[in-house]
PASEBA-1860 file (N, C-alpha, C; in nm, 3 decimals):
! residues 180
1> MTDPDRDA> 0.041/-0.111/-0.004/0.007/0.033/-0.034/0.056/0.123/0.030 ~ 0.062/0.216/-0.061/0.145/0.338/-0.075/0.048/0.465/-0.041 ~ 0.104/0.543/-0.001/0.065/0.639/0.077/0.005/0.748/-0.026 ~ -0.110/0.756/-0.048/-0.170/0.886/-0.128/-0.066/1.048/-0.124 ~ -0.008/1.071/-0.040/0.066/1.177/-0.017/0.207/1.182/-0.098 ~ 0.262/1.012/-0.125/0.393/1.006/-0.168/0.423/1.090/-0.270 ~ 0.346/1.134/-0.324/0.368/1.180/-0.524/0.311/1.325/-0.493 ~ 0.264/1.387/-0.347/0.214/1.531/-0.369/0.312/1.573/-0.342
9> PEETMWAG> 0.304/1.727/-0.412/0.468/1.857/-0.418/0.459/1.871/-0.257 ~ 0.587/1.852/-0.242/0.650/1.955/-0.156/0.666/2.057/-0.141 ~ 0.587/2.146/-0.009/0.575/2.283/-0.001/0.669/2.333/0.080 ~ 0.763/2.429/0.115/0.835/2.462/0.227/0.713/2.609/0.283 ~ 0.715/2.567/0.409/0.631/2.681/0.457/0.720/2.826/0.518 ~ 0.840/2.747/0.562/0.907/2.848/0.649/1.057/2.785/0.665 ~ 1.213/2.853/0.631/1.312/2.805/0.597/1.406/2.901/0.713 ~ 1.505/2.885/0.792/1.597/2.929/0.867/1.695/2.893/0.798
17> RFIAAKTR> 1.791/2.942/0.877/1.929/2.925/0.814/1.983/2.803/0.809 ~ 1.904/2.671/0.973/1.942/2.547/0.926/1.810/2.425/0.960 ~ 1.679/2.462/0.986/1.618/2.396/0.971/1.461/2.462/0.861 ~ 1.413/2.389/0.806/1.271/2.417/0.720/1.114/2.342/0.741 ~ 1.007/2.422/0.770/0.928/2.349/0.802/0.850/2.345/0.650 ~ 0.828/2.200/0.618/0.781/2.182/0.502/0.613/2.069/0.472 ~ 0.504/2.069/0.389/0.449/1.992/0.381/0.429/1.965/0.265 ~ 0.383/1.805/0.253/0.361/1.716/0.132/0.205/1.668/0.172
25> GKWEYVSR> 0.126/1.697/0.082/-0.032/1.665/0.090/-0.085/1.705/0.257 ~ -0.117/1.615/0.343/-0.134/1.616/0.467/-0.019/1.579/0.578 ~ 0.052/1.531/0.567/0.178/1.569/0.639/0.247/1.695/0.632 ~ 0.299/1.722/0.763/0.408/1.854/0.804/0.513/1.811/0.885 ~ 0.648/1.858/0.845/0.737/1.815/0.872/0.886/1.872/0.899 ~ 0.955/1.889/0.992/1.065/1.944/0.933/1.217/1.881/0.863 ~ 1.303/1.974/0.773/1.412/1.893/0.755/1.508/1.973/0.791 ~ 1.644/1.940/0.698/1.774/2.013/0.742/1.763/2.118/0.634
33> TRGIHAAV> 1.791/2.215/0.606/1.864/2.314/0.484/1.996/2.283/0.449 ~ 2.001/2.322/0.333/2.139/2.291/0.258/2.184/2.122/0.252 ~ 2.141/2.071/0.291/2.205/1.963/0.250/2.291/1.846/0.369 ~ 2.250/1.959/0.430/2.311/1.928/0.632/2.254/1.816/0.683 ~ 2.337/1.683/0.727/2.329/1.624/0.825/2.372/1.582/0.893 ~ 2.360/1.491/1.047/2.450/1.478/1.137/2.534/1.345/1.101 ~ 2.621/1.368/1.238/2.733/1.262/1.271/2.725/1.246/1.389 ~ 2.671/1.101/1.424/2.653/1.117/1.599/2.760/0.994/1.632
41> ILAIDEDA> 2.862/0.940/1.728/2.931/0.858/1.764/2.930/0.797/1.865 ~ 2.968/0.702/1.876/2.925/0.569/2.007/3.136/0.603/1.987 ~ 3.158/0.627/2.084/3.296/0.610/2.119/3.295/0.537/2.262 ~ 3.363/0.439/2.277/3.407/0.340/2.360/3.567/0.379/2.412 ~ 3.556/0.400/2.536/3.744/0.444/2.559/3.783/0.300/2.668 ~ 3.851/0.249/2.630/3.884/0.126/2.738/4.057/0.145/2.767 ~ 4.078/0.060/2.921/4.197/0.097/2.958/4.154/-0.011/3.078 ~ 4.278/-0.014/3.152/4.309/-0.117/3.238/4.195/-0.142/3.337
49> EGRHVLLV> 4.107/-0.005/3.324/3.991/-0.032/3.447/3.893/-0.052/3.386 ~ 3.856/-0.080/3.245/3.760/-0.181/3.126/3.736/-0.070/3.020 ~ 3.587/-0.110/2.998/3.528/-0.015/2.926/3.435/0.079/2.925 ~ 3.482/0.236/2.904/3.342/0.351/2.950/3.359/0.375/2.807 ~ 3.201/0.462/2.838/3.121/0.482/2.656/3.148/0.692/2.726 ~ 3.202/0.726/2.624/3.197/0.915/2.649/3.040/0.956/2.609 ~ 2.981/1.055/2.707/2.851/1.090/2.676/2.863/1.213/2.696 ~ 2.778/1.304/2.643/2.780/1.460/2.660/2.647/1.475/2.729
57> DQYRVPLG> 2.641/1.596/2.758/2.509/1.670/2.818/2.533/1.792/2.794 ~ 2.389/1.830/2.752/2.371/2.000/2.739/2.234/2.063/2.733 ~ 2.223/2.162/2.759/2.105/2.207/2.733/2.060/2.220/2.609 ~ 1.950/2.168/2.627/1.851/2.166/2.471/1.705/2.228/2.511 ~ 1.757/2.380/2.375/1.588/2.438/2.438/1.418/2.433/2.369 ~ 1.452/2.292/2.329/1.349/2.251/2.257/1.289/2.147/2.389 ~ 1.361/2.141/2.392/1.311/2.030/2.570/1.289/2.086/2.680 ~ 1.365/2.213/2.700/1.393/2.266/2.797/1.466/2.254/2.942
65> RRCIELPA> 1.542/2.190/2.905/1.666/2.108/3.007/1.711/2.025/2.929 ~ 1.845/2.018/3.039/1.996/1.945/2.994/1.967/1.785/2.935 ~ 2.018/1.736/2.807/2.005/1.661/2.790/2.122/1.551/2.766 ~ 2.112/1.373/2.820/2.220/1.319/2.786/2.226/1.252/2.672 ~ 2.345/1.282/2.583/2.388/1.227/2.439/2.468/1.182/2.388 ~ 2.477/1.130/2.281/2.606/1.014/2.263/2.622/1.204/2.205 ~ 2.793/1.172/2.159/2.877/1.271/2.110/2.804/1.293/1.947 ~ 2.747/1.451/1.882/2.718/1.443/1.748/2.766/1.622/1.692
73> GLVGDEEE> 2.744/1.611/1.567/2.741/1.748/1.535/2.693/1.732/1.393 ~ 2.635/1.867/1.329/2.619/1.853/1.191/2.741/1.837/1.123 ~ 2.692/1.810/0.974/2.806/1.730/0.870/2.757/1.875/0.785 ~ 2.830/1.930/0.704/2.799/2.051/0.617/2.745/2.175/0.654 ~ 2.740/2.217/0.732/2.704/2.354/0.820/2.783/2.452/0.787 ~ 2.941/2.433/0.808/3.002/2.540/0.801/3.087/2.505/0.659 ~ 3.094/2.375/0.590/3.177/2.356/0.478/3.079/2.243/0.374 ~ 3.005/2.347/0.269/2.906/2.259/0.222/3.022/2.133/0.104
81> GEDASLAA> 2.923/1.970/0.151/3.029/1.835/0.103/3.094/1.801/0.175 ~ 3.091/1.834/0.297/3.170/1.796/0.417/3.203/1.623/0.407 ~ 3.289/1.570/0.449/3.281/1.436/0.456/3.264/1.413/0.611 ~ 3.111/1.325/0.609/3.068/1.279/0.749/3.151/1.231/0.839 ~ 3.261/1.142/0.813/3.415/1.092/0.920/3.431/1.182/0.937 ~ 3.525/1.318/0.827/3.598/1.427/0.928/3.497/1.511/1.032 ~ 3.368/1.523/0.986/3.301/1.567/1.090/3.278/1.533/1.230 ~ 3.275/1.423/1.197/3.255/1.305/1.314/3.385/1.302/1.402
89> ARELEEET> 3.503/1.304/1.330/3.621/1.323/1.414/3.639/1.459/1.481 ~ 3.643/1.558/1.436/3.659/1.709/1.461/3.539/1.720/1.541 ~ 3.369/1.670/1.533/3.298/1.695/1.687/3.340/1.624/1.839 ~ 3.394/1.490/1.770/3.388/1.361/1.916/3.494/1.496/1.989 ~ 3.595/1.528/1.906/3.742/1.626/1.980/3.655/1.717/2.057 ~ 3.622/1.834/1.983/3.525/1.950/2.038/3.499/1.917/2.139 ~ 3.334/1.843/2.139/3.283/1.829/2.278/3.358/1.716/2.387 ~ 3.463/1.626/2.323/3.471/1.536/2.484/3.607/1.554/2.503
97> GYRPDRLE> 3.702/1.593/2.384/3.844/1.570/2.418/3.952/1.471/2.395 ~ 3.839/1.377/2.321/3.899/1.258/2.309/3.935/1.270/2.089 ~ 4.017/1.216/2.078/4.044/1.224/1.923/4.013/1.055/1.898 ~ 3.978/0.991/1.778/3.983/0.841/1.702/4.074/0.872/1.659 ~ 4.158/0.720/1.641/4.261/0.706/1.540/4.159/0.649/1.432 ~ 4.065/0.616/1.424/3.958/0.514/1.348/3.812/0.517/1.386 ~ 3.764/0.535/1.252/3.629/0.541/1.272/3.539/0.449/1.165 ~ 3.407/0.382/1.243/3.400/0.282/1.128/3.227/0.359/1.111
105> KLGEFFSS> 3.220/0.312/1.010/3.119/0.404/0.980/2.959/0.277/1.014 ~ 2.865/0.279/1.112/2.777/0.183/1.148/2.610/0.214/1.057 ~ 2.603/0.311/0.963/2.505/0.319/0.906/2.409/0.431/0.933 ~ 2.318/0.417/0.863/2.246/0.554/0.864/2.117/0.549/0.888 ~ 2.069/0.627/1.006/1.942/0.596/1.075/1.873/0.736/1.107 ~ 1.756/0.737/1.130/1.638/0.850/1.141/1.554/0.800/1.272 ~ 1.597/0.930/1.316/1.521/0.925/1.463/1.376/0.951/1.530 ~ 1.317/0.998/1.405/1.167/1.069/1.436/1.084/1.078/1.299
113> PGMVSEGF> 1.143/0.956/1.220/1.079/1.029/1.063/0.934/1.012/1.030 ~ 0.852/0.985/1.128/0.724/1.078/1.101/0.689/1.223/1.117 ~ 0.840/1.270/1.196/0.799/1.430/1.169/0.942/1.524/1.149 ~ 1.016/1.463/1.090/1.132/1.494/1.111/1.232/1.426/0.957 ~ 1.277/1.472/0.874/1.347/1.428/0.785/1.450/1.381/0.812 ~ 1.496/1.444/0.867/1.666/1.449/0.916/1.723/1.303/0.961 ~ 1.850/1.271/0.919/1.894/1.130/0.949/2.065/1.177/1.009 ~ 2.091/1.097/1.042/2.222/1.099/1.091/2.301/0.958/1.056
121> TLFSAHDL> 2.421/0.983/1.067/2.527/0.898/1.040/2.603/0.844/1.142 ~ 2.581/0.684/1.208/2.628/0.662/1.346/2.761/0.591/1.319 ~ 2.881/0.630/1.381/3.039/0.608/1.369/3.074/0.523/1.495 ~ 3.137/0.449/1.487/3.236/0.417/1.602/3.295/0.435/1.586 ~ 3.395/0.496/1.709/3.507/0.556/1.732/3.622/0.496/1.793 ~ 3.734/0.404/1.745/3.829/0.346/1.790/3.934/0.409/1.833 ~ 4.035/0.358/1.899/4.159/0.400/1.967/4.167/0.575/1.976 ~ 4.094/0.557/2.110/4.088/0.717/2.166/4.216/0.731/2.254
129> TRTGAGGG> 4.254/0.891/2.217/4.313/0.940/2.215/4.280/1.083/2.303 ~ 4.324/1.111/2.467/4.306/1.212/2.513/4.370/1.327/2.464 ~ 4.288/1.440/2.417/4.347/1.560/2.356/4.331/1.685/2.417 ~ 4.230/1.696/2.530/4.209/1.779/2.568/4.048/1.751/2.683 ~ 4.062/1.892/2.759/3.910/1.879/2.811/3.759/1.802/2.766 ~ 3.763/1.910/2.629/3.649/1.882/2.625/3.558/1.979/2.619 ~ 3.440/1.991/2.612/3.309/2.093/2.645/3.259/2.155/2.531 ~ 3.304/2.186/2.407/3.201/2.200/2.256/3.299/2.345/2.268
137> VAGEDIVV> 3.263/2.410/2.169/3.368/2.584/2.115/3.244/2.633/2.212 ~ 3.307/2.762/2.216/3.207/2.887/2.291/3.058/2.889/2.279 ~ 3.004/2.904/2.388/2.855/2.866/2.402/2.795/2.784/2.414 ~ 2.866/2.685/2.411/2.823/2.517/2.412/2.738/2.453/2.533 ~ 2.853/2.504/2.655/2.834/2.446/2.753/2.796/2.314/2.765 ~ 2.885/2.229/2.706/2.889/2.063/2.688/2.902/2.015/2.841 ~ 2.861/1.949/2.900/2.951/1.876/2.966/3.023/1.733/2.926 ~ 3.127/1.677/2.964/3.164/1.535/2.920/3.104/1.430/3.068
145> HRVPLADL> 3.095/1.355/3.006/3.106/1.166/3.118/3.151/1.087/3.082 ~ 3.245/1.003/3.099/3.337/0.901/3.054/3.264/0.810/3.196 ~ 3.165/0.704/3.102/3.061/0.632/3.232/3.138/0.468/3.224 ~ 3.132/0.384/3.265/3.161/0.249/3.277/3.019/0.189/3.220 ~ 3.069/0.107/3.120/2.950/0.044/3.042/2.861/-0.027/3.145 ~ 2.936/-0.131/3.261/2.855/-0.214/3.312/2.798/-0.137/3.396 ~ 2.833/0.055/3.441/2.688/0.129/3.502/2.618/0.157/3.450 ~ 2.650/0.156/3.304/2.550/0.226/3.212/2.418/0.287/3.214
153> PERLAAWR> 2.312/0.153/3.259/2.133/0.166/3.294/2.167/0.258/3.437 ~ 2.196/0.216/3.542/2.189/0.248/3.615/2.236/0.408/3.672 ~ 2.340/0.461/3.583/2.390/0.626/3.579/2.261/0.676/3.486 ~ 2.223/0.593/3.398/2.124/0.697/3.325/1.948/0.708/3.371 ~ 1.948/0.614/3.437/1.812/0.593/3.571/1.880/0.701/3.618 ~ 2.003/0.746/3.695/1.997/0.845/3.800/1.948/0.954/3.740 ~ 2.037/1.006/3.620/2.025/1.127/3.525/1.872/1.135/3.544 ~ 1.798/1.059/3.512/1.678/1.059/3.398/1.606/1.115/3.595
161> SEGYAMDV> 1.598/1.079/3.685/1.529/1.128/3.807/1.576/1.251/3.846 ~ 1.667/1.264/3.775/1.745/1.406/3.854/1.658/1.527/3.723 ~ 1.623/1.475/3.608/1.537/1.530/3.587/1.579/1.564/3.391 ~ 1.728/1.528/3.368/1.780/1.519/3.248/1.691/1.440/3.121 ~ 1.702/1.465/3.019/1.599/1.431/2.933/1.709/1.321/2.840 ~ 1.691/1.207/2.761/1.716/1.124/2.695/1.716/1.076/2.585 ~ 1.833/1.116/2.505/1.818/1.095/2.377/1.799/1.011/2.270 ~ 1.722/0.957/2.203/1.678/0.804/2.151/1.804/0.719/2.162
169> KLLVLLGA> 1.943/0.833/2.085/2.026/0.751/2.059/2.093/0.667/2.122 ~ 2.070/0.664/2.244/2.109/0.543/2.392/2.092/0.459/2.388 ~ 1.975/0.431/2.324/1.885/0.330/2.307/2.009/0.229/2.248 ~ 2.098/0.269/2.118/2.208/0.224/2.108/2.323/0.148/2.215 ~ 2.306/0.191/2.319/2.372/0.105/2.362/2.309/-0.005/2.562 ~ 2.150/0.054/2.519/2.061/-0.005/2.584/2.013/-0.130/2.497 ~ 1.946/-0.120/2.396/1.902/-0.203/2.363/1.866/-0.328/2.388 ~ 1.994/-0.405/2.373/1.959/-0.552/2.427/1.977/-0.574/2.561
177> DMVR> 1.956/-0.497/2.634/1.871/-0.526/2.823/1.761/-0.464/2.813 ~ 1.702/-0.370/2.735/1.581/-0.331/2.712/1.455/-0.466/2.673 ~ 1.538/-0.555/2.599/1.417/-0.676/2.553/1.470/-0.842/2.630 ~ 1.579/-0.839/2.752/1.574/-0.942/2.809/1.457/-0.954/2.919
END
């Protein structure tokens, strides 16, 4: 069965620098402008103490609170045609202070396809080197968390009880435990 609005013309109702509100038939949705998309990084740091995942939190205006997230950033917002892996490496270092020796592309994903056309490329970061404190660029107010994987479900539950929002992409870390 095909949605009857599939071939309806797309109309832009409003466009800003980074997003546009659009309609297609009865559908209303938001998309990124100028071909911008996102890179998300799953960074696992290993040392003698075990495996740790790098997470970030920052205030998200649409949510009205801080949100726990995997490190991520826009691809092509500053340089059209930017390679997603270069953006991922840059964003990981800016946000967390860790540089990956190697990035593995895990695939393209869509977080809310009934409302947003934006997708993201998920990367796994390997062989991390600490280069600084992280925290993002000026004005981002990013807090870096290096959480032992074994403690992750409890740590996320604690943040949730403190009022933090949880990014849907954290399910990549929790998925297997949620279906047991």
